[in-house]
C-alpha positions as CSV (number, residue, x, y, z in Angstrom):
1,X,0.0,0.0,0.1
2,X,1.0,3.6,-0.4
3,X,2.2,6.1,2.2
4,X,-0.1,8.2,4.0
5,X,0.9,11.2,2.0
6,X,-0.9,9.9,-1.1
7,X,-4.1,9.7,0.8
8,X,-3.8,13.2,1.9
9,X,-2.9,14.5,-1.7
10,X,-6.2,13.2,-2.9
11,X,-8.5,15.2,-0.7
12,X,-9.4,18.4,0.9
13,X,-6.1,19.8,2.7
14,X,-8.0,21.5,5.7
15,X,-7.1,20.4,9.0
16,X,-10.1,20.8,11.2
17,X,-9.1,21.9,14.6
18,X,-10.4,23.7,17.8
19,X,-8.8,24.8,20.8
20,X,-9.1,23.1,24.1
21,X,-11.2,26.2,25.7
22,X,-14.2,25.8,22.9
23,X,-17.4,24.3,24.4
24,X,-18.1,20.7,23.4
25,X,-21.4,22.2,22.0
26,X,-19.4,24.2,19.5
27,X,-17.1,21.5,18.6
28,X,-20.0,19.2,17.7
29,X,-21.6,21.9,15.6
30,X,-18.0,22.4,13.9
31,X,-17.8,18.4,13.4
32,X,-21.2,18.5,11.8
33,X,-20.6,21.4,9.6
34,X,-17.4,19.8,8.2
35,X,-19.1,16.3,7.9
36,X,-16.0,14.9,10.0
37,X,-16.0,12.5,13.1
38,X,-12.9,13.9,14.8
39,X,-10.9,17.2,15.0
40,X,-7.4,18.0,16.0
41,X,-7.2,20.1,19.3
42,X,-4.3,22.7,19.0
43,X,-3.1,25.1,21.5
44,X,-0.5,27.7,20.9
45,X,0.3,25.9,17.5
46,X,1.0,22.6,19.4
47,X,-1.2,19.4,18.9
48,X,-2.5,18.7,22.2
49,X,-5.5,16.4,21.5
50,X,-8.1,14.8,19.4
51,X,-12.0,15.3,20.2
52,X,-14.2,13.0,18.6
53,X,-17.8,12.3,18.4
54,X,-16.9,9.2,20.6
55,X,-15.5,11.4,23.2
56,X,-18.8,13.4,23.4
57,X,-20.9,10.2,23.6
58,X,-18.7,8.6,26.3
59,X,-17.8,11.6,28.3
60,X,-20.7,14.0,28.0
61,X,-23.8,12.2,27.1
62,X,-23.6,8.9,29.0
63,X,-22.5,11.0,32.0
64,X,-25.1,13.4,32.0
65,X,-23.0,16.5,31.2
66,X,-23.8,19.6,29.6
67,X,-22.2,20.1,26.3
68,X,-22.6,23.9,26.4
69,X,-20.9,24.2,29.8
70,X,-18.1,21.3,29.1
71,X,-14.9,22.3,27.5
72,X,-13.1,20.3,24.8
73,X,-10.2,20.3,27.3
74,X,-12.6,18.0,29.5
75,X,-13.1,15.4,27.1
76,X,-10.5,15.3,24.6
77,X,-8.1,12.2,24.0
78,X,-4.7,13.8,25.3
79,X,-2.2,10.8,24.6
80,X,-2.5,11.1,20.8
81,X,-1.2,8.6,18.6
82,X,0.2,10.1,15.4
83,X,1.8,8.7,12.3
84,X,4.0,10.6,9.8
85,X,3.3,11.2,6.2
86,X,5.5,8.5,5.1
87,X,3.8,5.8,7.2
88,X,2.2,3.0,5.1
89,X,-1.5,2.6,5.0
90,X,-1.0,-1.0,6.1
91,X,0.8,0.1,9.1
92,X,-1.9,2.8,9.8
93,X,-4.7,0.0,9.8
94,X,-2.7,-2.2,12.1
95,X,-2.1,0.7,14.4
96,X,-5.9,1.6,14.4
97,X,-6.8,-1.8,15.1
98,X,-4.2,-2.7,17.8
99,X,-5.4,0.8,19.5
100,X,-9.1,0.8,18.7
101,X,-8.9,4.4,17.3
102,X,-10.8,5.7,14.1
103,X,-8.5,8.7,13.4
104,X,-4.9,9.4,13.1
105,X,-3.4,12.7,13.1
106,X,-0.5,12.9,10.5
107,X,2.4,15.0,11.9
108,X,5.9,15.7,10.3
109,X,8.1,17.1,13.0
110,X,5.9,19.6,14.7
111,X,3.6,20.2,11.9
112,X,0.2,18.6,11.4
113,X,-0.5,17.7,7.8
114,X,-3.6,16.3,8.2
115,X,-5.8,13.7,9.7
116,X,-6.9,10.2,8.3
117,X,-9.7,8.1,9.2
118,X,-10.3,4.3,9.0
119,X,-12.7,5.1,6.2
120,X,-9.7,6.7,4.2
121,X,-7.7,3.2,4.8
122,X,-10.8,1.4,3.6
123,X,-11.1,3.2,0.3
124,X,-7.6,2.7,-0.3
125,X,-7.6,-0.9,0.4
126,X,-10.8,-1.3,-1.9
127,X,-9.2,0.9,-4.7
128,X,-6.0,-1.3,-4.5
129,X,-8.0,-4.5,-4.8
130,X,-10.1,-3.3,-7.7
131,X,-6.8,-2.3,-9.3
132,X,-5.6,-5.9,-8.9
133,X,-8.8,-7.5,-10.1
134,X,-8.5,-5.4,-13.1
135,X,-4.7,-6.2,-14.0
136,X,-5.6,-9.9,-13.6
137,X,-8.6,-9.7,-15.6
138,X,-6.7,-8.1,-18.4
139,X,-3.9,-10.6,-17.8
140,X,-6.4,-13.5,-18.3
141,X,-8.1,-11.9,-21.2
142,X,-4.9,-11.5,-23.2
């Protein structure tokens, strides 16, 4: 499979992010507006966490907390697992499976390049399999 950089090239390069002091309600609105399931949390240019719909569900909704009064800092995942733009998609898939996560920030040095999701990885695997099938079909036909 290809490096993560190839996945990032084929999509919108916007890195959706919030600051830790934003309310969970506002973060949810941004997630919905952008059609994503997770966002990077940045503080003074530094990656400090990831906030996801899953964080909301488990740390706000199920605990009866108020999303307008709870901040992203209160619920975000702080120990962020990242990959570099050179990391292969198979390695990303293995890492996501092992750590039971759905999103991986792509970081080179201190610069956040983007975020990939399990859906991005699945799309890549499907495209690779379709290409292999096409090549085998052409080989058999000739």
